[in-house]
FIKOLZA-1660 file (N, C-alpha, C; in steps of 0.1 Angstrom, whole numbers, plus 5000, padded with zeros to 4 digits):
% residues 264
   i   px   py   pz ch aa at
   1 5009 4987 4999  A  M  N
   1 4999 5000 4999  A  M CA
   1 5009 5011 5000  A  M  C
   2 5006 5023 4992  A  R  N
   2 5014 5036 4992  A  R CA
   2 5003 5047 4991  A  R  C
   3 5008 5057 4996  A  T  N
   3 4999 5071 4996  A  T CA
   3 5006 5080 4984  A  T  C
   4 4998 5088 4979  A  R  N
   4 5001 5097 4969  A  R CA
   4 4993 5108 4968  A  R  C
   5 4998 5118 4963  A  T  N
   5 4991 5132 4961  A  T CA
   5 4988 5133 4946  A  T  C
   6 4974 5135 4945  A  V  N
   6 4971 5136 4929  A  V CA
   6 4967 5151 4927  A  V  C
   7 4974 5156 4916  A  T  N
   7 4972 5170 4913  A  T CA
   7 4965 5170 4900  A  T  C
   8 4954 5177 4899  A  P  N
   8 4947 5178 4887  A  P CA
   8 4955 5184 4875  A  P  C
   9 4954 5177 4865  A  S  N
   9 4963 5181 4852  A  S CA
   9 4962 5195 4849  A  S  C
  10 4972 5202 4847  A  G  N
  10 4973 5217 4842  A  G CA
  10 4969 5227 4854  A  G  C
  11 4966 5223 4866  A  Q  N
  11 4961 5233 4876  A  Q CA
  11 4972 5235 4885  A  Q  C
  12 4969 5248 4893  A  R  N
  12 4979 5252 4902  A  R CA
  12 4981 5244 4915  A  R  C
  13 4994 5241 4917  A  T  N
  13 4995 5230 4929  A  T CA
  13 4993 5235 4942  A  T  C
  14 4996 5249 4943  A  N  N
  14 4996 5254 4955  A  N CA
  14 4985 5263 4958  A  N  C
  15 4974 5262 4950  A  K  N
  15 4961 5268 4954  A  K CA
  15 4950 5258 4958  A  K  C
  16 4944 5262 4969  A  P  N
  16 4933 5253 4974  A  P CA
  16 4920 5251 4965  A  P  C
  17 4917 5239 4962  A  I  N
  17 4901 5237 4958  A  I CA
  17 4892 5246 4967  A  I  C
  18 4882 5252 4959  A  L  N
  18 4873 5260 4965  A  L CA
  18 4858 5251 4965  A  L  C
  19 4851 5253 4975  A  T  N
  19 4838 5248 4976  A  T CA
  19 4826 5256 4975  A  T  C
  20 4815 5255 4969  A  A  N
  20 4803 5263 4969  A  A CA
  20 4790 5254 4968  A  A  C
  21 4779 5260 4973  A  S  N
  21 4767 5253 4972  A  S CA
  21 4760 5257 4959  A  S  C
  22 4751 5251 4955  A  K  N
  22 4743 5253 4944  A  K CA
  22 4738 5268 4945  A  K  C
  23 4732 5272 4956  A  Q  N
  23 4728 5286 4957  A  Q CA
  23 4738 5297 4954  A  Q  C
  24 4749 5293 4960  A  E  N
  24 4761 5301 4957  A  E CA
  24 4765 5304 4944  A  E  C
  25 4765 5293 4937  A  L  N
  25 4768 5295 4923  A  L CA
  25 4758 5301 4915  A  L  C
  26 4746 5300 4918  A  L  N
  26 4736 5305 4912  A  L CA
  26 4734 5320 4914  A  L  C
  27 4741 5324 4927  A  E  N
  27 4743 5338 4932  A  E CA
  27 4754 5344 4922  A  E  C
  28 4764 5338 4920  A  R  N
  28 4775 5341 4912  A  R CA
  28 4771 5345 4898  A  R  C
  29 4760 5336 4892  A  I  N
  29 4756 5340 4880  A  I CA
  29 4748 5353 4879  A  I  C
  30 4740 5353 4890  A  H  N
  30 4731 5366 4892  A  H CA
  30 4740 5378 4892  A  H  C
  31 4752 5377 4897  A  R  N
  31 4760 5389 4899  A  R CA
  31 4766 5391 4886  A  R  C
  32 4768 5384 4877  A  I  N
  32 4772 5385 4864  A  I CA
  32 4761 5391 4855  A  I  C
  33 4750 5384 4856  A  A  N
  33 4740 5387 4845  A  A CA
  33 4731 5399 4850  A  A  C
  34 4727 5401 4862  A  D  N
  34 4717 5411 4866  A  D CA
  34 4721 5426 4863  A  D  C
  35 4733 5429 4864  A  P  N
  35 4737 5443 4863  A  P CA
  35 4736 5446 4847  A  P  C
  36 4738 5438 4839  A  I  N
  36 4740 5439 4825  A  I CA
  36 4725 5442 4820  A  I  C
  37 4722 5454 4814  A  K  N
  37 4712 5460 4807  A  K CA
  37 4714 5460 4793  A  K  C
  38 4727 5464 4790  A  S  N
  38 4732 5464 4778  A  S CA
  38 4747 5465 4778  A  S  C
  39 4754 5464 4766  A  F  N
  39 4769 5465 4764  A  F CA
  39 4773 5467 4750  A  F  C
  40 4785 5472 4749  A  T  N
  40 4790 5472 4736  A  T CA
  40 4806 5466 4736  A  T  C
  41 4809 5458 4727  A  L  N
  41 4822 5453 4727  A  L CA
  41 4829 5456 4714  A  L  C
  42 4842 5459 4717  A  K  N
  42 4852 5459 4704  A  K CA
  42 4859 5444 4706  A  K  C
  43 4859 5437 4695  A  V  N
  43 4865 5423 4695  A  V CA
  43 4874 5421 4684  A  V  C
  44 4882 5411 4685  A  D  N
  44 4888 5404 4673  A  D CA
  44 4883 5392 4671  A  D  C
  45 4878 5389 4659  A  M  N
  45 4870 5376 4657  A  M CA
  45 4878 5367 4646  A  M  C
  46 4880 5354 4652  A  S  N
  46 4887 5344 4644  A  S CA
  46 4877 5334 4641  A  S  C
  47 4872 5332 4629  A  P  N
  47 4862 5322 4625  A  P CA
  47 4870 5310 4621  A  P  C
  48 4865 5298 4621  A  S  N
  48 4869 5285 4616  A  S CA
  48 4856 5278 4611  A  S  C
  49 4857 5272 4602  A  V  N
  49 4849 5262 4595  A  V CA
  49 4852 5248 4593  A  V  C
  50 4843 5238 4596  A  G  N
  50 4847 5224 4595  A  G CA
  50 4840 5216 4608  A  G  C
  51 4845 5205 4610  A  A  N
  51 4841 5196 4619  A  A CA
  51 4848 5199 4634  A  A  C
  52 4844 5208 4640  A  V  N
  52 4848 5215 4651  A  V CA
  52 4852 5207 4663  A  V  C
  53 4843 5195 4661  A  F  N
  53 4847 5185 4674  A  F CA
  53 4854 5172 4669  A  F  C
  54 4863 5177 4659  A  G  N
  54 4871 5165 4655  A  G CA
  54 4873 5165 4640  A  G  C
  55 4883 5167 4634  A  G  N
  55 4882 5164 4617  A  G CA
  55 4888 5176 4612  A  G  C
  56 4887 5178 4599  A  K  N
  56 4893 5190 4592  A  K CA
  56 4887 5202 4595  A  K  C
  57 4896 5212 4598  A  V  N
  57 4890 5226 4602  A  V CA
  57 4897 5237 4594  A  V  C
  58 4890 5246 4587  A  T  N
  58 4898 5256 4580  A  T CA
  58 4898 5269 4588  A  T  C
  59 4907 5275 4591  A  D  N
  59 4908 5288 4598  A  D CA
  59 4909 5300 4591  A  D  C
  60 4901 5309 4593  A  Y  N
  60 4901 5323 4584  A  Y CA
  60 4907 5335 4591  A  Y  C
  61 4913 5344 4585  A  P  N
  61 4920 5356 4591  A  P CA
  61 4911 5361 4603  A  P  C
  62 4919 5366 4612  A  T  N
  62 4912 5374 4622  A  T CA
  62 4906 5387 4618  A  T  C
  63 4895 5390 4621  A  I  N
  63 4889 5404 4616  A  I CA
  63 4887 5412 4629  A  I  C
  64 4886 5426 4629  A  P  N
  64 4880 5434 4641  A  P CA
  64 4866 5434 4639  A  P  C
  65 4858 5435 4651  A  G  N
  65 4846 5437 4651  A  G CA
  65 4838 5445 4661  A  G  C
  66 4825 5447 4660  A  I  N
  66 4818 5455 4671  A  I CA
  66 4805 5448 4673  A  I  C
  67 4803 5445 4688  A  V  N
  67 4789 5438 4691  A  V CA
  67 4783 5449 4699  A  V  C
  68 4769 5449 4697  A  L  N
  68 4760 5459 4705  A  L CA
  68 4750 5449 4711  A  L  C
  69 4746 5451 4723  A  F  N
  69 4736 5441 4729  A  F CA
  69 4728 5451 4739  A  F  C
  70 4714 5448 4736  A  R  N
  70 4704 5453 4748  A  R CA
  70 4694 5445 4751  A  R  C
  71 4691 5443 4765  A  R  N
  71 4681 5433 4769  A  R CA
  71 4668 5438 4763  A  R  C
  72 4659 5429 4760  A  P  N
  72 4660 5414 4762  A  P CA
  72 4668 5406 4753  A  P  C
  73 4667 5410 4740  A  A  N
  73 4673 5401 4730  A  A CA
  73 4676 5408 4716  A  A  C
  74 4680 5423 4717  A  Q  N
  74 4686 5429 4707  A  Q CA
  74 4700 5428 4705  A  Q  C
  75 4705 5424 4694  A  I  N
  75 4721 5423 4693  A  I CA
  75 4725 5427 4678  A  I  C
  76 4735 5433 4677  A  R  N
  76 4741 5437 4663  A  R CA
  76 4755 5433 4664  A  R  C
  77 4759 5427 4653  A  V  N
  77 4773 5424 4651  A  V CA
  77 4779 5428 4638  A  V  C
  78 4790 5435 4638  A  I  N
  78 4795 5440 4626  A  I CA
  78 4810 5435 4626  A  I  C
  79 4813 5430 4614  A  G  N
  79 4826 5425 4612  A  G CA
  79 4834 5434 4602  A  G  C
  80 4845 5438 4602  A  L  N
  80 4852 5449 4595  A  L CA
  80 4865 5443 4587  A  L  C
  81 4867 5450 4577  A  D  N
  81 4881 5446 4570  A  D CA
  81 4893 5451 4578  A  D  C
  82 4901 5442 4581  A  P  N
  82 4913 5445 4590  A  P CA
  82 4921 5456 4585  A  P  C
  83 4921 5460 4573  A  V  N
  83 4930 5470 4568  A  V CA
  83 4922 5482 4565  A  V  C
  84 4912 5484 4557  A  V  N
  84 4903 5497 4555  A  V CA
  84 4891 5500 4564  A  V  C
  85 4889 5488 4572  A  H  N
  85 4877 5489 4581  A  H CA
  85 4864 5492 4577  A  H  C
  86 4863 5489 4564  A  S  N
  86 4849 5489 4559  A  S CA
  86 4841 5475 4563  A  S  C
  87 4829 5476 4562  A  T  N
  87 4820 5464 4568  A  T CA
  87 4822 5453 4559  A  T  C
  88 4825 5440 4563  A  I  N
  88 4824 5429 4557  A  I CA
  88 4810 5422 4560  A  I  C
  89 4806 5422 4572  A  I  N
  89 4793 5416 4575  A  I CA
  89 4785 5424 4588  A  I  C
  90 4773 5425 4587  A  D  N
  90 4766 5433 4596  A  D CA
  90 4753 5426 4599  A  D  C
  91 4751 5421 4610  A  M  N
  91 4739 5412 4612  A  M CA
  91 4732 5417 4626  A  M  C
  92 4718 5416 4625  A  V  N
  92 4709 5421 4635  A  V CA
  92 4700 5412 4640  A  V  C
  93 4696 5412 4651  A  S  N
  93 4684 5404 4656  A  S CA
  93 4677 5412 4668  A  S  C
  94 4663 5413 4666  A  M  N
  94 4655 5420 4678  A  M CA
  94 4647 5409 4682  A  M  C
  95 4649 5398 4685  A  G  N
  95 4640 5387 4688  A  G CA
  95 4641 5375 4680  A  G  C
  96 4632 5368 4674  A  N  N
  96 4634 5356 4666  A  N CA
  96 4639 5360 4653  A  N  C
  97 4635 5372 4647  A  D  N
  97 4638 5374 4633  A  D CA
  97 4654 5381 4632  A  D  C
  98 4660 5378 4622  A  Y  N
  98 4673 5383 4619  A  Y CA
  98 4674 5388 4606  A  Y  C
  99 4685 5396 4605  A  R  N
  99 4689 5404 4591  A  R CA
  99 4705 5403 4591  A  R  C
 100 4709 5400 4580  A  V  N
 100 4723 5399 4577  A  V CA
 100 4727 5406 4564  A  V  C
 101 4737 5414 4563  A  S  N
 101 4739 5422 4551  A  S CA
 101 4755 5419 4550  A  S  C
 102 4758 5414 4537  A  I  N
 102 4771 5410 4533  A  I CA
 102 4775 5419 4520  A  I  C
 103 4781 5432 4524  A  P  N
 103 4783 5441 4512  A  P CA
 103 4791 5436 4501  A  P  C
 104 4801 5428 4506  A  T  N
 104 4811 5424 4494  A  T CA
 104 4804 5416 4484  A  T  C
 105 4794 5409 4488  A  K  N
 105 4785 5400 4478  A  K CA
 105 4771 5406 4474  A  K  C
 106 4770 5418 4478  A  N  N
 106 4758 5425 4476  A  N CA
 106 4745 5417 4479  A  N  C
 107 4747 5410 4491  A  L  N
 107 4737 5400 4495  A  L CA
 107 4731 5407 4509  A  L  C
 108 4718 5405 4509  A  F  N
 108 4711 5406 4521  A  F CA
 108 4701 5396 4524  A  F  C
 109 4704 5388 4538  A  I  N
 109 4696 5378 4542  A  I CA
 109 4687 5380 4552  A  I  C
 110 4674 5375 4553  A  Q  N
 110 4667 5376 4564  A  Q CA
 110 4660 5364 4566  A  Q  C
 111 4655 5362 4578  A  G  N
 111 4647 5349 4582  A  G CA
 111 4646 5348 4596  A  G  C
 112 4644 5337 4603  A  S  N
 112 4641 5336 4617  A  S CA
 112 4653 5328 4621  A  S  C
 113 4656 5330 4634  A  N  N
 113 4669 5324 4639  A  N CA
 113 4669 5309 4640  A  N  C
 114 4656 5303 4641  A  D  N
 114 4655 5289 4641  A  D CA
 114 4652 5283 4629  A  D  C
 115 4653 5292 4617  A  A  N
 115 4652 5283 4605  A  A CA
 115 4665 5277 4602  A  A  C
 116 4662 5265 4593  A  P  N
 116 4674 5256 4591  A  P CA
 116 4685 5264 4580  A  P  C
 117 4697 5259 4584  A  A  N
 117 4710 5266 4577  A  A CA
 117 4707 5259 4562  A  A  C
 118 4710 5268 4553  A  T  N
 118 4707 5266 4539  A  T CA
 118 4720 5266 4531  A  T  C
 119 4730 5275 4534  A  S  N
 119 4740 5279 4526  A  S CA
 119 4752 5270 4527  A  S  C
 120 4757 5266 4516  A  K  N
 120 4770 5258 4515  A  K CA
 120 4783 5264 4522  A  K  C
 121 4781 5278 4522  A  N  N
 121 4792 5285 4529  A  N CA
 121 4788 5286 4543  A  N  C
 122 4794 5279 4553  A  K  N
 122 4791 5278 4567  A  K CA
 122 4789 5292 4573  A  K  C
 123 4801 5302 4571  A  L  N
 123 4798 5312 4576  A  L CA
 123 4787 5323 4572  A  L  C
 124 4781 5321 4561  A  E  N
 124 4769 5326 4558  A  E CA
 124 4757 5322 4566  A  E  C
 125 4759 5310 4573  A  N  N
 125 4749 5307 4583  A  N CA
 125 4750 5311 4596  A  N  C
 126 4760 5320 4597  A  L  N
 126 4762 5325 4612  A  L CA
 126 4749 5335 4615  A  L  C
 127 4746 5333 4627  A  R  N
 127 4735 5340 4629  A  R CA
 127 4735 5347 4644  A  R  C
 128 4729 5360 4646  A  P  N
 128 4731 5365 4660  A  P CA
 128 4727 5357 4672  A  P  C
 129 4718 5349 4670  A  I  N
 129 4714 5339 4681  A  I CA
 129 4727 5332 4686  A  I  C
 130 4736 5329 4679  A  A  N
 130 4749 5323 4683  A  A CA
 130 4757 5332 4692  A  A  C
 131 4757 5345 4688  A  F  N
 131 4763 5354 4697  A  F CA
 131 4756 5356 4711  A  F  C
 132 4742 5356 4710  A  L  N
 132 4731 5359 4723  A  L CA
 132 4736 5345 4731  A  L  C
 133 4736 5334 4726  A  T  N
 133 4737 5322 4734  A  T CA
 133 4751 5322 4741  A  T  C
 134 4761 5326 4735  A  S  N
 134 4774 5326 4740  A  S CA
 134 4779 5337 4749  A  S  C
 135 4775 5348 4746  A  L  N
 135 4778 5361 4753  A  L CA
 135 4772 5363 4765  A  L  C
 136 4759 5356 4768  A  L  N
 136 4752 5358 4780  A  L CA
 136 4752 5345 4787  A  L  C
 137 4753 5345 4799  A  I  N
 137 4753 5335 4809  A  I CA
 137 4741 5338 4819  A  I  C
 138 4730 5333 4817  A  N  N
 138 4717 5338 4824  A  N CA
 138 4715 5329 4835  A  N  C
 139 4707 5334 4847  A  P  N
 139 4703 5326 4857  A  P CA
 139 4691 5318 4853  A  P  C
 140 4686 5307 4860  A  P  N
 140 4675 5300 4854  A  P CA
 140 4662 5307 4852  A  P  C
 141 4657 5304 4841  A  G  N
 141 4644 5312 4836  A  G CA
 141 4632 5305 4841  A  G  C
 142 4621 5309 4838  A  P  N
 142 4609 5303 4841  A  P CA
 142 4609 5288 4837  A  P  C
 143 4605 5279 4844  A  G  N
 143 4605 5264 4840  A  G CA
 143 4617 5258 4841  A  G  C
 144 4630 5265 4845  A  E  N
 144 4643 5259 4845  A  E CA
 144 4646 5254 4859  A  E  C
 145 4650 5242 4860  A  Y  N
 145 4655 5238 4873  A  Y CA
 145 4668 5233 4875  A  Y  C
 146 4676 5242 4884  A  P  N
 146 4692 5238 4883  A  P CA
 146 4694 5226 4893  A  P  C
 147 4705 5219 4887  A  L  N
 147 4710 5208 4895  A  L CA
 147 4725 5210 4895  A  L  C
 148 4732 5207 4907  A  L  N
 148 4746 5208 4908  A  L CA
 148 4752 5195 4909  A  L  C
 149 4762 5193 4901  A  E  N
 149 4770 5181 4901  A  E CA
 149 4785 5185 4904  A  E  C
 150 4792 5178 4911  A  D  N
 150 4805 5179 4912  A  D CA
 150 4813 5170 4902  A  D  C
 151 4821 5173 4892  A  V  N
 151 4826 5166 4881  A  V CA
 151 4840 5165 4882  A  V  C
 152 4843 5169 4894  A  S  N
 152 4861 5168 4897  A  S CA
 152 4865 5154 4897  A  S  C
 153 4877 5152 4890  A  D  N
 153 4884 5141 4892  A  D CA
 153 4900 5143 4891  A  D  C
 154 4907 5133 4887  A  E  N
 154 4923 5136 4886  A  E CA
 154 4927 5145 4876  A  E  C
 155 4920 5149 4867  A  S  N
 155 4923 5158 4855  A  S CA
 155 4917 5173 4856  A  S  C
 156 4909 5174 4866  A  R  N
 156 4900 5187 4867  A  R CA
 156 4894 5188 4880  A  R  C
 157 4893 5200 4883  A  A  N
 157 4884 5203 4895  A  A CA
 157 4873 5212 4890  A  A  C
 158 4860 5207 4888  A  V  N
 158 4849 5216 4881  A  V CA
 158 4836 5212 4888  A  V  C
 159 4828 5223 4891  A  Y  N
 159 4814 5221 4893  A  Y CA
 159 4805 5223 4881  A  Y  C
 160 4794 5216 4880  A  K  N
 160 4787 5217 4868  A  K CA
 160 4772 5219 4873  A  K  C
 161 4766 5232 4868  A  L  N
 161 4753 5234 4870  A  L CA
 161 4745 5231 4858  A  L  C
 162 4735 5220 4860  A  I  N
 162 4727 5215 4851  A  I CA
 162 4714 5221 4850  A  I  C
 163 4709 5228 4838  A  F  N
 163 4695 5235 4841  A  F CA
 163 4686 5225 4832  A  F  C
 164 4676 5219 4838  A  L  N
 164 4666 5211 4833  A  L CA
 164 4653 5218 4831  A  L  C
 165 4645 5210 4821  A  E  N
 165 4632 5215 4818  A  E CA
 165 4622 5203 4818  A  E  C
 166 4612 5205 4824  A  R  N
 166 4601 5193 4823  A  R CA
 166 4593 5195 4810  A  R  C
 167 4592 5186 4802  A  D  N
 167 4586 5186 4788  A  D CA
 167 4575 5174 4791  A  D  C
 168 4563 5177 4795  A  G  N
 168 4555 5167 4798  A  G CA
 168 4559 5158 4808  A  G  C
 169 4559 5146 4804  A  E  N
 169 4565 5134 4814  A  E CA
 169 4581 5134 4814  A  E  C
 170 4586 5140 4803  A  D  N
 170 4600 5139 4804  A  D CA
 170 4608 5151 4810  A  D  C
 171 4619 5148 4813  A  I  N
 171 4629 5160 4816  A  I CA
 171 4641 5160 4809  A  I  C
 172 4644 5173 4804  A  R  N
 172 4655 5172 4795  A  R CA
 172 4664 5184 4800  A  R  C
 173 4678 5184 4793  A  E  N
 173 4688 5193 4797  A  E CA
 173 4686 5203 4788  A  E  C
 174 4686 5217 4794  A  L  N
 174 4686 5227 4784  A  L CA
 174 4700 5232 4781  A  L  C
 175 4707 5235 4792  A  R  N
 175 4722 5238 4791  A  R CA
 175 4729 5235 4804  A  R  C
 176 4741 5236 4803  A  S  N
 176 4751 5233 4816  A  S CA
 176 4760 5244 4815  A  S  C
 177 4763 5248 4829  A  V  N
 177 4775 5257 4831  A  V CA
 177 4786 5253 4840  A  V  C
 178 4798 5254 4837  A  Y  N
 178 4809 5248 4843  A  Y CA
 178 4817 5258 4852  A  Y  C
 179 4821 5256 4864  A  F  N
 179 4829 5265 4872  A  F CA
 179 4843 5258 4875  A  F  C
 180 4852 5265 4873  A  D  N
 180 4866 5262 4878  A  D CA
 180 4866 5263 4894  A  D  C
 181 4869 5252 4899  A  R  N
 181 4869 5251 4914  A  R CA
 181 4882 5258 4922  A  R  C
 182 4890 5262 4913  A  F  N
 182 4903 5269 4919  A  F CA
 182 4897 5285 4920  A  F  C
 183 4888 5290 4912  A  T  N
 183 4886 5304 4912  A  T CA
 183 4871 5307 4912  A  T  C
 184 4862 5296 4910  A  L  N
 184 4849 5296 4910  A  L CA
 184 4844 5305 4897  A  L  C
 185 4854 5309 4888  A  D  N
 185 4849 5316 4873  A  D CA
 185 4844 5306 4866  A  D  C
 186 4833 5310 4858  A  I  N
 186 4826 5301 4848  A  I CA
 186 4836 5300 4836  A  I  C
 187 4838 5286 4833  A  I  N
 187 4848 5284 4821  A  I CA
 187 4840 5277 4809  A  I  C
 188 4828 5273 4811  A  R  N
 188 4822 5265 4798  A  R CA
 188 4808 5266 4801  A  R  C
 189 4801 5268 4789  A  Q  N
 189 4785 5266 4788  A  Q CA
 189 4783 5259 4777  A  Q  C
 190 4773 5248 4779  A  R  N
 190 4769 5242 4767  A  R CA
 190 4753 5242 4767  A  R  C
 191 4748 5243 4754  A  T  N
 191 4732 5244 4752  A  T CA
 191 4728 5233 4743  A  T  C
 192 4716 5227 4746  A  F  N
 192 4712 5216 4738  A  F CA
 192 4699 5217 4732  A  F  C
 193 4696 5210 4720  A  D  N
 193 4682 5212 4714  A  D CA
 193 4673 5202 4720  A  D  C
 194 4661 5200 4713  A  A  N
 194 4652 5191 4720  A  A CA
 194 4656 5177 4719  A  A  C
 195 4666 5174 4709  A  D  N
 195 4670 5159 4708  A  D CA
 195 4682 5157 4714  A  D  C
 196 4686 5165 4725  A  S  N
 196 4697 5166 4734  A  S CA
 196 4711 5166 4724  A  S  C
 197 4711 5174 4712  A  H  N
 197 4723 5176 4706  A  H CA
 197 4729 5188 4711  A  H  C
 198 4742 5189 4710  A  V  N
 198 4749 5203 4715  A  V CA
 198 4748 5211 4704  A  V  C
 199 4741 5221 4708  A  T  N
 199 4739 5234 4697  A  T CA
 199 4750 5242 4698  A  T  C
 200 4754 5247 4710  A  S  N
 200 4766 5256 4713  A  S CA
 200 4774 5251 4724  A  S  C
 201 4786 5253 4722  A  E  N
 201 4797 5250 4732  A  E CA
 201 4806 5262 4734  A  E  C
 202 4805 5269 4745  A  T  N
 202 4814 5281 4747  A  T CA
 202 4822 5279 4759  A  T  C
 203 4835 5283 4755  A  K  N
 203 4846 5284 4767  A  K CA
 203 4849 5299 4769  A  K  C
 204 4851 5302 4784  A  Y  N
 204 4853 5314 4787  A  Y CA
 204 4867 5316 4796  A  Y  C
 205 4875 5325 4793  A  S  N
 205 4887 5328 4802  A  S CA
 205 4890 5343 4803  A  S  C
 206 4902 5345 4811  A  N  N
 206 4906 5359 4812  A  N CA
 206 4895 5367 4816  A  N  C
 207 4888 5365 4828  A  W  N
 207 4877 5372 4832  A  W CA
 207 4883 5387 4839  A  W  C
 208 4875 5396 4835  A  T  N
 208 4880 5410 4842  A  T CA
 208 4869 5416 4848  A  T  C
 209 4870 5428 4856  A  D  N
 209 4858 5435 4862  A  D CA
 209 4857 5448 4853  A  D  C
 210 4843 5450 4852  A  E  N
 210 4842 5463 4844  A  E CA
 210 4828 5469 4852  A  E  C
 211 4832 5481 4860  A  G  N
 211 4820 5487 4867  A  G CA
 211 4817 5476 4879  A  G  C
 212 4826 5469 4883  A  G  N
 212 4821 5458 4893  A  G CA
 212 4814 5445 4888  A  G  C
 213 4814 5444 4875  A  V  N
 213 4809 5433 4870  A  V CA
 213 4817 5424 4863  A  V  C
 214 4818 5412 4864  A  R  N
 214 4828 5402 4859  A  R CA
 214 4824 5399 4845  A  R  C
 215 4834 5401 4836  A  F  N
 215 4832 5396 4822  A  F CA
 215 4843 5390 4814  A  F  C
 216 4842 5380 4807  A  P  N
 216 4854 5373 4801  A  P CA
 216 4859 5381 4789  A  P  C
 217 4872 5382 4787  A  L  N
 217 4879 5388 4776  A  L CA
 217 4881 5379 4766  A  L  C
 218 4881 5364 4768  A  N  N
 218 4882 5354 4758  A  N CA
 218 4870 5346 4758  A  N  C
 219 4864 5346 4746  A  I  N
 219 4849 5338 4745  A  I CA
 219 4853 5329 4730  A  I  C
 220 4853 5316 4733  A  D  N
 220 4854 5306 4722  A  D CA
 220 4841 5298 4719  A  D  C
 221 4834 5304 4708  A  M  N
 221 4822 5298 4705  A  M CA
 221 4823 5285 4695  A  M  C
 222 4817 5276 4697  A  E  N
 222 4816 5264 4688  A  E CA
 222 4802 5260 4685  A  E  C
 223 4797 5259 4672  A  R  N
 223 4784 5254 4668  A  R CA
 223 4786 5243 4661  A  R  C
 224 4787 5230 4667  A  P  N
 224 4789 5218 4661  A  P CA
 224 4779 5215 4649  A  P  C
 225 4765 5217 4651  A  L  N
 225 4757 5213 4643  A  L CA
 225 4756 5222 4629  A  L  C
 226 4760 5234 4631  A  D  N
 226 4763 5243 4621  A  D CA
 226 4777 5243 4613  A  D  C
 227 4786 5236 4620  A  G  N
 227 4799 5234 4613  A  G CA
 227 4808 5246 4613  A  G  C
 228 4807 5255 4623  A  Y  N
 228 4818 5267 4624  A  Y CA
 228 4820 5270 4638  A  Y  C
 229 4830 5277 4641  A  A  N
 229 4834 5281 4653  A  A CA
 229 4838 5295 4653  A  A  C
 230 4838 5303 4663  A  L  N
 230 4844 5316 4664  A  L CA
 230 4851 5320 4676  A  L  C
 231 4863 5324 4675  A  Q  N
 231 4870 5329 4687  A  Q CA
 231 4870 5344 4688  A  Q  C
 232 4865 5349 4700  A  L  N
 232 4864 5364 4703  A  L CA
 232 4875 5368 4715  A  L  C
 233 4882 5378 4712  A  A  N
 233 4889 5384 4719  A  A CA
 233 4886 5398 4723  A  A  C
 234 4880 5401 4734  A  V  N
 234 4877 5412 4737  A  V CA
 234 4885 5426 4740  A  V  C
 235 4886 5434 4733  A  T  N
 235 4895 5445 4734  A  T CA
 235 4891 5457 4742  A  T  C
 236 4877 5458 4742  A  E  N
 236 4870 5469 4748  A  E CA
 236 4855 5466 4754  A  E  C
 237 4854 5468 4766  A  F  N
 237 4840 5466 4770  A  F CA
 237 4833 5476 4777  A  F  C
 238 4821 5481 4774  A  K  N
 238 4816 5491 4779  A  K CA
 238 4801 5486 4785  A  K  C
 239 4798 5488 4798  A  L  N
 239 4786 5483 4804  A  L CA
 239 4775 5493 4805  A  L  C
 240 4765 5490 4800  A  N  N
 240 4751 5498 4799  A  N CA
 240 4755 5513 4793  A  N  C
 241 4760 5514 4782  A  P  N
 241 4763 5527 4778  A  P CA
 241 4749 5535 4775  A  P  C
 242 4748 5547 4776  A  P  N
 242 4734 5555 4775  A  P CA
 242 4730 5556 4760  A  P  C
 243 4738 5553 4750  A  D  N
 243 4734 5557 4737  A  D CA
 243 4728 5545 4729  A  D  C
 244 4726 5533 4734  A  L  N
 244 4721 5522 4726  A  L CA
 244 4706 5524 4725  A  L  C
 245 4702 5532 4715  A  T  N
 245 4687 5534 4712  A  T CA
 245 4684 5524 4701  A  T  C
 246 4671 5523 4700  A  D  N
 246 4664 5516 4689  A  D CA
 246 4672 5516 4674  A  D  C
 247 4675 5528 4672  A  E  N
 247 4681 5530 4657  A  E CA
 247 4694 5523 4657  A  E  C
 248 4700 5520 4668  A  K  N
 248 4713 5513 4664  A  K CA
 248 4712 5499 4661  A  K  C
 249 4698 5493 4662  A  F  N
 249 4696 5479 4658  A  F CA
 249 4687 5479 4647  A  F  C
 250 4688 5489 4640  A  V  N
 250 4680 5488 4627  A  V CA
 250 4689 5483 4614  A  V  C
 251 4685 5475 4606  A  L  N
 251 4693 5471 4595  A  L CA
 251 4686 5470 4582  A  L  C
 252 4686 5478 4573  A  N  N
 252 4678 5477 4561  A  N CA
 252 4686 5473 4548  A  N  C
 253 4679 5468 4538  A  P  N
 253 4688 5462 4526  A  P CA
 253 4694 5474 4518  A  P  C
 254 4706 5474 4516  A  P  N
 254 4714 5484 4508  A  P CA
 254 4706 5485 4494  A  P  C
 255 4708 5496 4486  A  P  N
 255 4701 5498 4474  A  P CA
 255 4706 5487 4465  A  P  C
 256 4698 5479 4458  A  N  N
 256 4701 5471 4446  A  N CA
 256 4708 5457 4451  A  N  C
 257 4706 5455 4465  A  A  N
 257 4711 5442 4471  A  A CA
 257 4703 5431 4466  A  A  C
 258 4708 5419 4466  A  Q  N
 258 4703 5408 4464  A  Q CA
 258 4696 5401 4477  A  Q  C
 259 4683 5401 4479  A  I  N
 259 4677 5396 4489  A  I CA
 259 4673 5383 4489  A  I  C
 260 4677 5375 4500  A  R  N
 260 4676 5361 4501  A  R CA
 260 4665 5358 4515  A  R  C
 261 4654 5353 4513  A  V  N
 261 4647 5350 4525  A  V CA
 261 4647 5336 4529  A  V  C
 262 4652 5334 4541  A  I  N
 262 4655 5320 4545  A  I CA
 262 4642 5316 4551  A  I  C
 263 4633 5304 4545  A  P  N
 263 4621 5300 4550  A  P CA
 263 4622 5292 4563  A  P  C
 264 4611 5293 4571  A  H  N
 264 4610 5288 4585  A  H CA
 264 4609 5273 4583  A  H  C
% end
């Protein structure tokens, strides 16, 4: 018989593992989410296309971007040319409907966020709902029931909050939020569809404080069903700016643009 010390792989050896109850972890989510009424981000966006959970992946050049958000579900994402800073892509959603303008192709796309992806160009299937899902870490909503699981083992020290929903006689997992037990920062969020497929996997790191609110400066979004991923490096974060009016979320077709309507 022998005694040995097990150190989780990649973790800090001299830092103690923290403990927290389900309620304490929910309160941490509230402290992150509740103060946010709106925000603006300047980001560097690095897209990838392919089998993001294993297989061939094509990485595209990093481009600067701007993200505008206002509750409950207004979001605008603008991608810029890295040299001349002209608009490459501009997308808006104010609920379930979305609009995307791609000036370089004189293309304007509109439809609903839950409409099926139709373009062979995976990046043309990028929708504002992907950003909403990844940028926001929300407390449980109506009908969501949180369950705490300690998934720590020899390779990691992690808490997992599972958000469940009752659907008739069935109970299904809507999303899961993972906490690093060395810091209690959120490191990961997964969302699922009605068939339990992973619709979104987001990893968070480099958390910072802005006006007393914690926000991650590195956000890695993966959309396995859609076949693309997007890494966001936040270079500027403004909490609750006063100038985010309705006009900032209006996107109309440019003159003579080809309009493509995505059927539901």
